[in-house]
C-alpha positions in Angstrom: 12.5 -4.7 -6.9 12.1 -1.2 -5.4 12.3 1.9 -7.6 12.4 5.2 -5.9 10.6 8.3 -7.3 12.4 11.1 -5.5 10.4 14.1 -4.5 12.7 16.6 -6.3 12.3 14.6 -9.6 8.5 15.2 -9.7 6.9 17.6 -12.0 5.6 20.9 -10.6 2.9 23.5 -11.1 3.7 26.7 -9.3 1.2 29.6 -9.5 0.2 32.3 -7.1 -2.3 30.1 -5.2 -1.2 26.6 -5.9 1.9 24.5 -5.5 1.3 21.0 -6.9 3.9 18.2 -7.3 3.1 15.6 -9.8 4.4 12.0 -9.3 3.1 11.1 -12.7 2.4 13.0 -16.0 -0.3 15.6 -15.4 -1.6 18.6 -17.2 1.3 20.4 -18.9 3.9 18.1 -17.3 4.7 15.0 -19.3 7.3 12.4 -18.4 7.1 9.3 -20.6 8.9 7.3 -17.9 6.3 8.2 -15.3 2.8 8.1 -16.7 1.2 5.8 -14.3 1.9 2.8 -12.0 -0.4 -0.1 -12.5 -3.9 1.4 -12.0 -2.6 4.6 -10.3 -2.9 7.4 -12.8 -2.3 10.5 -10.7 -0.7 11.3 -7.3 -0.6 15.1 -6.9 0.8 16.6 -3.7 -1.1 19.9 -3.5 -0.7 23.1 -1.3 -3.6 25.5 -1.8 -3.5 29.1 -0.5 -6.2 30.5 1.8 -9.5 31.3 0.1 -8.3 29.8 -3.2 -9.1 26.7 -5.1 -10.3 24.9 -8.2 -13.5 26.3 -9.9 -16.1 24.0 -11.3 -14.6 21.6 -13.8 -15.5 18.2 -15.3 -14.1 14.7 -14.8 -15.1 11.3 -16.2 -14.1 7.7 -16.0 -11.8 8.0 -13.0 -11.9 7.1 -9.3 -10.7 10.3 -7.6 -9.5 10.1 -3.9 -8.7 13.1 -1.8 -6.5 12.7 1.3 -6.2 15.8 3.5 -2.9 16.0 5.5 -3.4 19.5 7.0 -6.2 22.0 6.8 -9.6 21.8 5.1 -11.1 21.6 1.6 -14.7 22.7 0.7 -16.3 20.5 -2.0 -19.4 20.9 -4.2 -20.5 18.8 -7.1 -23.2 18.3 -9.7 -24.7 15.5 -7.7 -25.8 18.1 -5.1 -23.1 17.2 -2.6 -21.6 20.0 -0.5 -19.1 19.2 2.3 -15.9 20.2 4.0 -13.1 17.6 4.0 -10.8 17.8 7.0 -7.6 16.0 8.1 -9.0 12.7 9.3 -11.4 12.4 6.4 -11.1 10.5 3.1 -13.1 11.4 0.1 -13.8 9.5 -3.1 -15.7 10.5 -6.3 -16.5 8.0 -9.0 -16.5 10.3 -12.0 -17.9 7.6 -14.2 -20.1 8.9 -17.0 -19.4 12.5 -16.0 -19.4 14.8 -12.9 -18.7 18.5 -12.3 -17.1 19.6 -9.0 -15.3 22.5 -7.4 -12.9 22.5 -4.4 -11.4 25.4 -2.5 -9.7 26.2 0.7 -12.3 27.8 3.1 -9.6 29.1 5.5 -8.8 32.8 5.3 -5.4 32.3 6.9 -4.0 28.8 6.5 -2.9 26.6 3.5 -4.4 23.2 3.0 -2.1 20.3 2.2 -3.7 17.4 0.4 -3.0 14.5 -1.9 -5.3 14.0 -4.9 -5.2 10.5 -6.3 -6.7 9.2 -9.5 -7.3 5.5 -10.1 -8.3 4.0 -13.4 -11.8 2.3 -12.8 -12.5 -1.3 -13.7 -14.9 -0.1 -16.4 -16.1 3.0 -18.1 -19.4 4.8 -17.9 -20.1 4.0 -14.2 -22.8 5.9 -12.4 -21.2 8.9 -10.7 -21.1 8.8 -6.9 -19.6 10.5 -3.9 -18.4 9.1 -0.5 -16.7 10.7 2.5 -15.6 8.8 5.6 -14.0 10.0 8.8 -11.4 7.7 10.2 -9.7 7.3 13.6 -6.1 8.4 13.1 -5.1 6.6 16.3 -5.8 3.3 14.5 -3.1 4.2 12.0 -0.5 4.7 14.7 2.3 2.2 14.0 -0.2 0.1 12.0 -1.9 0.1 8.6 -5.4 1.6 8.5 -7.6 0.9 5.5 -8.9 4.1 3.8 -10.2 2.8 0.5 -10.7 -0.5 -1.3 -13.0 -2.4 -3.6 -15.9 -3.8 -1.7 -14.9 -2.3 1.6 -17.3 -1.8 4.5 -18.4 1.6 5.7 -15.2 2.2 7.6 -13.5 3.0 4.3 -14.5 4.4 0.9 -15.2 2.1 -1.9 -13.3 2.2 -5.3 -14.2 0.5 -8.5 -10.8 -1.1 -9.0 -8.7 -3.8 -7.4 -6.7 -1.5 -5.1 -6.5 -1.0 -1.4 -5.2 2.2 0.1 -3.8 2.3 3.7 -2.5 5.0 6.0 0.3 4.5 8.5 1.5 7.0 11.1 4.9 5.9 12.5 6.5 7.3 15.5 10.3 7.7 15.5 11.9 4.3 15.9 8.7 2.5 15.2 8.5 -0.1 12.5 5.8 -2.0 10.6 5.8 -4.9 8.2 3.6 -5.4 5.2 3.2 -8.8 3.6 2.7 -8.7 -0.2 0.7 -11.5 -1.8 2.1 -13.2 -4.8 1.4 -11.2 -8.0 0.6 -8.0 -6.2 2.3 -4.6 -6.5 2.8 -1.9 -3.9 3.3 1.9 -4.1 4.3 3.8 -1.0 4.0 7.6 -0.9 5.8 9.4 1.9 3.5 12.1 3.1 6.0 13.3 5.7 9.0 12.2 7.7 12.0 10.0 7.1 12.0 6.3 7.1 13.8 3.1 5.9 11.9 0.9 3.6 13.8 -2.4 3.5 17.3 -1.0 2.8 16.2 2.3 1.2 16.1 5.6 3.1 13.3 7.9 1.9 11.9 11.2 2.9 8.9 13.5 2.5 7.5 13.5 -1.0 9.3 10.4 -2.2 7.5 7.5 -3.7 8.4 3.8 -4.1 7.3 1.4 -6.8 7.5 -2.1 -5.5 7.2 -5.3 -7.5 8.3 -8.9 -7.0 8.7 -8.5 -3.3 7.0 -10.5 -0.6 7.8 -8.4 2.5 8.2 -4.7 3.1 9.5 -3.4 6.4 9.1 0.3 7.2 11.2 1.8 10.1 10.8 5.4 11.0 14.0 7.4 11.3 11.8 10.4 12.3 8.0 10.7 12.9 6.5 9.7 9.5 3.3 9.4 7.7 2.8 7.2 4.6 0.2 6.1 2.2 0.5 2.5 0.9 -1.3 1.2 -2.2 -1.8 -2.6 -2.7 -2.4 -3.1 -6.4 -3.3 -5.9 -8.8 
């Protein structure tokens, strides 16, 4: 079964420096039909204006993944980390027992486009931690590149939950197949482009909740970029 969450059906925060599209209930947006999918709690599609961002604020008991599509994001936290996350980087914070962080767009001229993803951890009160990995985008071309998983090696960030996150960058006309193991679930988030997922045509910002399927075929109608979550 495939259920499509259309981009235009998402919640939205629209203020002078931030446009954020909420796949699931978030902040002042509440949709009882779309609170989470399996262990995915938040998928926010964010555009942050130049020299703007989120001041220092707390989190706890959540695995927080940041995927940069375009631009850069400057990060600081209460663990003493300070870094710039760029397109081609994947960042993960284990908020655990509590962490403070800030994030802003360091560019004076260009927006940053990112996805912020929250995953429920496998237990509460974990020791807070931070990871950032640079990946080779060429490895995602017409293929699935692992960005995050439980117990992954140093080529991907580690999350404290039974979830694997992949990136695929498909050229127009390209296709790719993903085998789903029995009892597993998949969420596909279309970062950009147009593609056919099995018999469904989807576009930028759309999401697909997939259950009781064994095979997913993605064929790009136009150049496309997707995130695929494999979930227990």
